[in-house]
VMD Tcl script that builds the backbone (N, CA, C; Angstrom):
set m [mol new atoms 273]
animate dup $m
set s [atomselect $m all]
$s set {name element resname resid chain x y z} {
  {N N MET 1 A -11.420 -6.903 -3.686}
  {CA C MET 1 A -10.945 -5.943 -3.146}
  {C C MET 1 A -10.380 -4.974 -3.956}
  {N N LYS 2 A -10.535 -3.648 -3.085}
  {CA C LYS 2 A -10.311 -2.438 -3.603}
  {C C LYS 2 A -8.907 -2.021 -3.236}
  {N N ILE 3 A -7.877 -1.268 -3.919}
  {CA C ILE 3 A -6.855 -0.999 -3.722}
  {C C ILE 3 A -6.885 0.917 -3.540}
  {N N VAL 4 A -6.162 1.419 -2.300}
  {CA C VAL 4 A -6.153 2.768 -2.320}
  {C C VAL 4 A -4.810 3.008 -3.383}
  {N N THR 5 A -4.735 4.149 -4.245}
  {CA C THR 5 A -3.574 4.315 -4.971}
  {C C THR 5 A -3.316 6.140 -4.565}
  {N N TYR 6 A -2.061 6.227 -4.451}
  {CA C TYR 6 A -1.476 7.513 -4.096}
  {C C TYR 6 A -0.427 7.881 -5.353}
  {N N LYS 7 A -1.206 8.727 -5.843}
  {CA C LYS 7 A -0.405 9.424 -6.950}
  {C C LYS 7 A 0.674 10.359 -6.286}
  {N N ILE 8 A 1.865 9.883 -6.636}
  {CA C ILE 8 A 3.354 10.964 -6.185}
  {C C ILE 8 A 3.988 11.355 -7.334}
  {N N LEU 9 A 4.960 11.962 -7.199}
  {CA C LEU 9 A 5.697 12.547 -8.352}
  {C C LEU 9 A 6.377 11.472 -9.319}
  {N N ASN 10 A 7.371 10.466 -8.615}
  {CA C ASN 10 A 7.571 9.335 -9.746}
  {C C ASN 10 A 6.681 8.067 -9.735}
  {N N GLY 11 A 5.369 8.439 -9.428}
  {CA C GLY 11 A 4.601 7.045 -9.820}
  {C C GLY 11 A 3.467 6.830 -8.880}
  {N N THR 12 A 3.189 5.747 -8.665}
  {CA C THR 12 A 2.131 5.511 -7.831}
  {C C THR 12 A 2.234 4.465 -6.641}
  {N N LEU 13 A 1.696 4.580 -5.649}
  {CA C LEU 13 A 1.691 3.938 -4.807}
  {C C LEU 13 A 0.627 3.129 -4.721}
  {N N ASN 14 A 0.406 1.610 -4.554}
  {CA C ASN 14 A -0.796 0.798 -4.597}
  {C C ASN 14 A -0.600 0.435 -2.906}
  {N N LEU 15 A -1.664 0.895 -2.239}
  {CA C LEU 15 A -1.461 0.937 -0.696}
  {C C LEU 15 A -2.499 -0.365 -0.275}
  {N N PHE 16 A -2.447 -1.068 0.701}
  {CA C PHE 16 A -2.861 -2.136 1.476}
  {C C PHE 16 A -2.671 -1.840 2.954}
  {N N LYS 17 A -3.340 -2.426 3.813}
  {CA C LYS 17 A -3.160 -2.411 5.337}
  {C C LYS 17 A -2.933 -3.956 5.706}
  {N N LEU 18 A -1.937 -4.124 6.494}
  {CA C LEU 18 A -1.822 -5.153 7.272}
  {C C LEU 18 A -2.367 -5.458 8.675}
  {N N PRO 19 A -2.734 -6.666 9.349}
  {CA C PRO 19 A -3.584 -6.678 10.616}
  {C C PRO 19 A -2.588 -6.027 11.756}
  {N N ASN 20 A -1.419 -6.085 11.726}
  {CA C ASN 20 A -0.953 -5.391 12.754}
  {C C ASN 20 A -0.809 -3.824 12.674}
  {N N GLY 21 A -1.565 -3.250 11.263}
  {CA C GLY 21 A -1.887 -1.644 10.969}
  {C C GLY 21 A -0.311 -1.068 10.176}
  {N N LYS 22 A 0.174 -1.806 9.817}
  {CA C LYS 22 A 1.284 -1.199 9.203}
  {C C LYS 22 A 0.485 -1.050 7.544}
  {N N ILE 23 A 0.973 -0.151 6.842}
  {CA C ILE 23 A 0.929 0.152 5.337}
  {C C ILE 23 A 1.774 -0.179 4.311}
  {N N VAL 24 A 1.381 -0.970 3.532}
  {CA C VAL 24 A 2.342 -1.403 2.319}
  {C C VAL 24 A 1.852 -1.255 1.183}
  {N N HIS 25 A 3.271 -0.879 0.269}
  {CA C HIS 25 A 2.705 -1.024 -0.924}
  {C C HIS 25 A 3.138 -1.997 -1.604}
  {N N ILE 26 A 1.970 -2.500 -2.616}
  {CA C ILE 26 A 2.544 -3.451 -3.746}
  {C C ILE 26 A 2.973 -2.899 -4.984}
  {N N PRO 27 A 4.097 -3.141 -5.889}
  {CA C PRO 27 A 4.126 -2.508 -6.897}
  {C C PRO 27 A 2.916 -2.933 -7.861}
  {N N THR 28 A 2.685 -2.264 -8.687}
  {CA C THR 28 A 1.880 -2.403 -9.831}
  {C C THR 28 A 1.914 -3.541 -10.476}
  {N N GLU 29 A 3.098 -4.088 -11.128}
  {CA C GLU 29 A 3.604 -5.313 -12.187}
  {C C GLU 29 A 3.313 -6.514 -10.751}
  {N N ALA 30 A 3.354 -6.091 -9.649}
  {CA C ALA 30 A 3.039 -7.457 -8.984}
  {C C ALA 30 A 1.492 -7.609 -8.566}
  {N N LEU 31 A 0.910 -6.785 -8.824}
  {CA C LEU 31 A -0.721 -6.804 -8.212}
  {C C LEU 31 A -1.462 -8.178 -8.962}
  {N N PRO 32 A -0.966 -8.297 -10.301}
  {CA C PRO 32 A -1.873 -9.754 -10.634}
  {C C PRO 32 A -1.547 -10.762 -9.884}
  {N N GLN 33 A -0.386 -11.015 -8.913}
  {CA C GLN 33 A 0.212 -12.175 -8.296}
  {C C GLN 33 A -0.997 -12.344 -7.228}
  {N N LEU 34 A -1.629 -11.187 -6.648}
  {CA C LEU 34 A -2.774 -11.260 -5.624}
  {C C LEU 34 A -3.908 -11.883 -5.786}
  {N N LYS 35 A -4.099 -12.228 -7.288}
  {CA C LYS 35 A -5.460 -13.117 -7.847}
  {C C LYS 35 A -4.903 -14.253 -7.908}
  {N N GLU 36 A -3.735 -14.544 -8.673}
  {CA C GLU 36 A -3.146 -15.720 -9.273}
  {C C GLU 36 A -2.307 -16.333 -8.712}
  {N N SER 37 A -1.394 -16.107 -7.913}
  {CA C SER 37 A -0.387 -16.459 -7.028}
  {C C SER 37 A -0.940 -17.777 -6.364}
  {N N LEU 38 A -0.033 -18.910 -6.716}
  {CA C LEU 38 A 0.129 -20.433 -5.976}
  {C C LEU 38 A 0.757 -19.914 -4.599}
  {N N ILE 39 A 1.682 -19.238 -4.382}
  {CA C ILE 39 A 2.516 -18.884 -3.425}
  {C C ILE 39 A 1.477 -17.816 -2.554}
  {N N PRO 40 A 1.961 -18.197 -0.974}
  {CA C PRO 40 A 1.289 -17.580 0.243}
  {C C PRO 40 A 2.029 -16.039 0.313}
  {N N ASP 41 A 2.999 -15.684 -0.264}
  {CA C ASP 41 A 3.570 -14.494 0.291}
  {C C ASP 41 A 3.669 -13.599 -1.153}
  {N N ILE 42 A 3.814 -12.417 -0.691}
  {CA C ILE 42 A 4.490 -11.216 -1.902}
  {C C ILE 42 A 5.215 -10.300 -1.468}
  {N N ALA 43 A 6.175 -9.901 -2.026}
  {CA C ALA 43 A 7.178 -8.613 -1.994}
  {C C ALA 43 A 6.256 -7.503 -1.892}
  {N N CYS 44 A 6.887 -6.923 -0.856}
  {CA C CYS 44 A 5.909 -5.299 -0.714}
  {C C CYS 44 A 6.860 -4.627 0.087}
  {N N TYR 45 A 6.577 -3.060 0.415}
  {CA C TYR 45 A 7.405 -2.097 1.063}
  {C C TYR 45 A 6.413 -1.699 1.918}
  {N N ILE 46 A 6.944 -1.691 3.388}
  {CA C ILE 46 A 6.173 -1.242 4.327}
  {C C ILE 46 A 6.537 0.243 4.341}
  {N N GLN 47 A 5.492 1.148 4.430}
  {CA C GLN 47 A 5.716 2.631 4.725}
  {C C GLN 47 A 5.597 3.027 5.873}
  {N N VAL 48 A 7.091 3.679 6.396}
  {CA C VAL 48 A 7.223 4.086 7.780}
  {C C VAL 48 A 7.465 5.509 7.478}
  {N N LYS 49 A 7.029 6.124 8.458}
  {CA C LYS 49 A 7.024 7.427 8.581}
  {C C LYS 49 A 8.013 7.500 9.729}
  {N N GLN 50 A 9.213 8.696 9.726}
  {CA C GLN 50 A 10.140 8.712 10.158}
  {C C GLN 50 A 9.941 10.145 11.237}
  {N N ASN 51 A 10.906 10.309 12.163}
  {CA C ASN 51 A 10.683 11.390 13.062}
  {C C ASN 51 A 10.408 12.633 12.584}
  {N N ASN 52 A 11.370 13.023 11.234}
  {CA C ASN 52 A 11.220 14.064 10.438}
  {C C ASN 52 A 10.052 14.483 9.701}
  {N N GLY 53 A 9.404 13.467 9.614}
  {CA C GLY 53 A 8.007 13.731 8.828}
  {C C GLY 53 A 8.341 13.068 7.201}
  {N N GLN 54 A 9.642 12.745 7.082}
  {CA C GLN 54 A 9.586 11.877 5.857}
  {C C GLN 54 A 8.964 10.417 5.959}
  {N N PHE 55 A 9.254 9.920 4.843}
  {CA C PHE 55 A 8.951 8.358 4.965}
  {C C PHE 55 A 9.863 7.598 3.984}
  {N N LYS 56 A 9.986 6.243 4.385}
  {CA C LYS 56 A 11.248 5.495 3.815}
  {C C LYS 56 A 10.075 4.233 3.773}
  {N N ALA 57 A 10.424 3.351 2.795}
  {CA C ALA 57 A 10.075 1.840 2.581}
  {C C ALA 57 A 11.033 1.123 3.063}
  {N N GLU 58 A 10.190 0.106 3.664}
  {CA C GLU 58 A 11.417 -1.037 3.951}
  {C C GLU 58 A 10.772 -2.671 3.267}
  {N N THR 59 A 11.836 -3.285 2.720}
  {CA C THR 59 A 11.414 -4.168 1.789}
  {C C THR 59 A 10.915 -5.412 2.819}
  {N N ALA 60 A 9.859 -5.904 2.443}
  {CA C ALA 60 A 9.500 -7.293 3.499}
  {C C ALA 60 A 8.378 -8.177 2.589}
  {N N LEU 61 A 7.916 -9.107 3.182}
  {CA C LEU 61 A 7.172 -10.246 2.591}
  {C C LEU 61 A 6.015 -10.276 3.275}
  {N N ALA 62 A 4.905 -10.316 2.565}
  {CA C ALA 62 A 3.616 -10.248 3.541}
  {C C ALA 62 A 2.960 -11.282 2.916}
  {N N ARG 63 A 1.787 -11.785 3.816}
  {CA C ARG 63 A 0.995 -13.017 3.035}
  {C C ARG 63 A -0.159 -12.460 2.654}
  {N N ILE 64 A -0.203 -12.937 1.478}
  {CA C ILE 64 A -1.432 -12.590 0.657}
  {C C ILE 64 A -2.661 -12.247 1.203}
  {N N SER 65 A -2.731 -13.308 2.064}
  {CA C SER 65 A -3.982 -13.738 2.875}
  {C C SER 65 A -4.171 -12.568 3.750}
  {N N ASP 66 A -3.180 -11.802 4.126}
  {CA C ASP 66 A -3.432 -10.625 5.518}
  {C C ASP 66 A -3.496 -9.425 4.903}
  {N N LEU 67 A -3.439 -9.015 3.687}
  {CA C LEU 67 A -3.712 -7.632 3.029}
  {C C LEU 67 A -5.136 -7.331 3.270}
  {N N GLN 68 A -5.305 -6.368 3.693}
  {CA C GLN 68 A -6.642 -5.777 3.737}
  {C C GLN 68 A -7.026 -4.323 3.136}
  {N N GLU 69 A -8.168 -4.239 2.893}
  {CA C GLU 69 A -8.517 -2.785 2.147}
  {C C GLU 69 A -8.209 -1.706 3.173}
  {N N TYR 70 A -7.736 -0.549 2.966}
  {CA C TYR 70 A -6.974 0.605 3.035}
  {C C TYR 70 A -8.038 1.740 2.903}
  {N N SER 71 A -8.273 2.566 3.351}
  {CA C SER 71 A -9.463 3.742 3.205}
  {C C SER 71 A -8.173 4.969 2.733}
  {N N ILE 72 A -9.185 5.830 2.241}
  {CA C ILE 72 A -8.433 6.929 1.338}
  {C C ILE 72 A -8.597 7.884 2.851}
  {N N GLU 73 A -9.484 7.937 3.802}
  {CA C GLU 73 A -9.245 8.974 4.712}
  {C C GLU 73 A -8.181 8.568 5.684}
  {N N ASP 74 A -7.681 7.406 5.549}
  {CA C ASP 74 A -6.645 6.988 6.534}
  {C C ASP 74 A -5.382 7.232 6.022}
  {N N ALA 75 A -5.406 7.027 4.557}
  {CA C ALA 75 A -4.019 7.395 3.733}
  {C C ALA 75 A -3.884 8.873 3.731}
  {N N VAL 76 A -5.103 9.894 3.647}
  {CA C VAL 76 A -4.806 11.152 3.793}
  {C C VAL 76 A -4.287 11.655 5.265}
  {N N SER 77 A -4.685 10.925 6.338}
  {CA C SER 77 A -4.052 11.137 7.374}
  {C C SER 77 A -2.531 10.874 7.939}
  {N N PHE 78 A -2.503 9.589 7.389}
  {CA C PHE 78 A -0.957 8.924 7.525}
  {C C PHE 78 A -0.013 9.470 6.766}
  {N N PHE 79 A -0.453 9.990 5.462}
  {CA C PHE 79 A 0.791 10.448 4.540}
  {C C PHE 79 A 0.807 12.071 4.189}
  {N N GLU 80 A -0.346 12.722 5.269}
  {CA C GLU 80 A -0.544 14.132 5.442}
  {C C GLU 80 A -0.926 14.934 4.110}
  {N N ALA 81 A -1.276 14.361 2.826}
  {CA C ALA 81 A -1.634 14.637 1.707}
  {C C ALA 81 A -3.091 15.281 1.352}
  {N N PRO 82 A -3.302 16.085 0.355}
  {CA C PRO 82 A -4.618 16.334 0.059}
  {C C PRO 82 A -5.418 15.081 -0.578}
  {N N LYS 83 A -6.560 14.764 -0.361}
  {CA C LYS 83 A -7.590 13.802 -0.708}
  {C C LYS 83 A -7.599 13.400 -2.303}
  {N N ASP 84 A -7.438 14.673 -3.084}
  {CA C ASP 84 A -7.342 14.463 -4.425}
  {C C ASP 84 A -6.125 13.648 -4.773}
  {N N PHE 85 A -5.024 13.263 -4.143}
  {CA C PHE 85 A -4.039 12.597 -4.796}
  {C C PHE 85 A -4.432 11.051 -4.533}
  {N N PHE 86 A -5.252 10.602 -4.298}
  {CA C PHE 86 A -5.595 9.551 -3.757}
  {C C PHE 86 A -6.954 9.103 -4.520}
  {N N ASP 87 A -6.857 7.999 -4.886}
  {CA C ASP 87 A -8.132 7.198 -5.661}
  {C C ASP 87 A -8.493 5.587 -4.981}
  {N N LEU 88 A -9.678 5.379 -5.291}
  {CA C LEU 88 A -9.823 4.052 -4.850}
  {C C LEU 88 A -10.097 3.204 -6.088}
  {N N GLU 89 A -9.385 1.905 -6.228}
  {CA C GLU 89 A -9.739 1.302 -7.137}
  {C C GLU 89 A -10.153 -0.197 -7.378}
  {N N GLU 90 A -10.535 -0.726 -7.928}
  {CA C GLU 90 A -10.929 -2.213 -7.813}
  {C C GLU 90 A -9.668 -3.263 -8.242}
  {N N LEU 91 A -9.120 -4.170 -7.531}
  {CA C LEU 91 A -8.251 -5.149 -7.876}
  {C C LEU 91 A -8.469 -5.977 -9.440}
}
mol reanalyze $m
mol bondsrecalc $m
mol representation Tube
mol addrep $m
């Protein structure tokens, strides 16, 4: 599985998509759990675009089996950021 990473001022967002279309960030320190975890869920942060154009993160649990690859093109559109802020990396 590949991860879209978004380089922001204070770190990196590791982005995945859920079947319902929501975009989630999995913290870097939790990424190994995607391969090794015996539990079905993982803590994540749903990325929510507010009416004022700002983003907020809502804490949630997501099924590991529901995580889908996200594309750089979709990330550029959603976050309205230059393409060079994003990378595609192997999990």
